[in-house]
C-alpha positions, 0 to 999 in steps of 0.5 A: 466473520463480520464487517465490524473487524479491526483489520489493517491491510495496508502498511509499509516497513523498512523493507520498502519505504516505511521506517519501522521493521516488520516486527515493530509494525506488528507490535504497534498494530497489536497495541492498537487493537488490530485483529487482522493485519497485512504488511504490504510493502511496495513491489516487495515480499521480502518481509512477509515471513518476518511479519507473519511470524511476528503476528503469530507470536502476538496472537494476531491473525495475518494475511500476506500482502504487497502493493504493486505499482502499475501504470494506467492511462499515464498515471501510477496506480497501486494494486494491493495483493492479499492472501497470496502464496509468497513462494509463487515464482510468477509473482516473485519474478514479476515483482523483481522486474518491477523493482528493476527500474528504480535504481536508474530512476533514483539516479535521474531524480538526483541529477534533476535535483542537482540542477537546482543546487541540491547536491548529494541527494542520491547518497542521502536518499540511499541512507534511508532505504533499508532495501536499496533495490526499492529506493523511492521518492519517499527516501529522497523526501526524508533526505531533503527534510533532514538537510532542511531544504523543506520542513516536511515531506509534504513540502518536498513532494509539492516543490520537488517530486511531483510532475513538472518539478525538478526531482520528478522522473516518470517511471513505467511500472507493470501493467494493470493486467500484469499486477492482477494476474501475478496476484491471482495466479498466486492464489491471492486477491487483487485490491485497488488501493486508495482510489480517491488519490488518483486524479482520474476523470469519471470516465477514466475511473470507470475504465480503471474499475472495469478493466481491473474487474475484467482481469480478475480483480476482486476488491477495493480499499474503501476505508483508508488513511487518505480517504475522507468520510464522504469518500468511504461512502463513495467507494462503498457504493463503487464496490457495490456497483462493480461487485467488489469486496471492500478493504480497510487499511491505514497506509501507515509508513512512519510514526513521524510522517503518517496521518493515520495510525495503524488500527485507528480507522473507522470500521467498514460501512455495513453494506459492503462485503469485507475482503476477509470474508473471501479470504477466510481460508488464507488467514494465518493461523486460522480464520477469524470467528468472532461476534459483532460489536458496534464500537469504533476504534478510531476517528 
């Protein structure tokens, strides 16, 4: 296999906080030239069978996926799992525990918004949550846009849903060790998602990567929707420094909200080891085997 592969290994469906079904996402990925795809819903693997079946029907290769929320040095960090057994009971039970606190957190968020005059936010957000167990800040953001409190979801987060704002409620997620262990014990690979998004100091980021690697983590997203071209190079170098494989994924949520389309990212830099090289035996329906080419699918 090759670094030059249109793989999109990070996106979300209505099973978590996306707006499209797993089947619609598969069709969109295929239409955009994706050759290897993974659906990575937040703390939930209920869409995996649907996604795999849709990918197979379209002749597209597939890896199981999930994105697990963890708390590290007081911040929320996301760990993507790829190529795991979705029937593994430790993983299934761990994800159920992680989802368990979202309901109370959502009610607390609504109470905070009510104090500044925004009524009915919990019920309004619930309308957007295809899976009520996974109600999240994104669903509240969509409600506040719908009711014209803000013009877009970015404005909602900035004014209401980040630390220090009325609708922000801290939630303690799984530990880094928990998430990496669940994924690896289920036969999968743990990957640090969009590392440039975290507001860590250099020392804190070093601690994240060191502890992640120590728990058995094997990959990092190098090319992803929220990274800049310079950050692709930064995290390619970080991958090499820590001996991690490199992943690529758009983090696509919605045609109306996402800045990066499925399958349109630049390819991985040529000096990294792609995650799919280490996951070849877990790709459905069979490992990819294709010649290298040099054209880029995206911007």
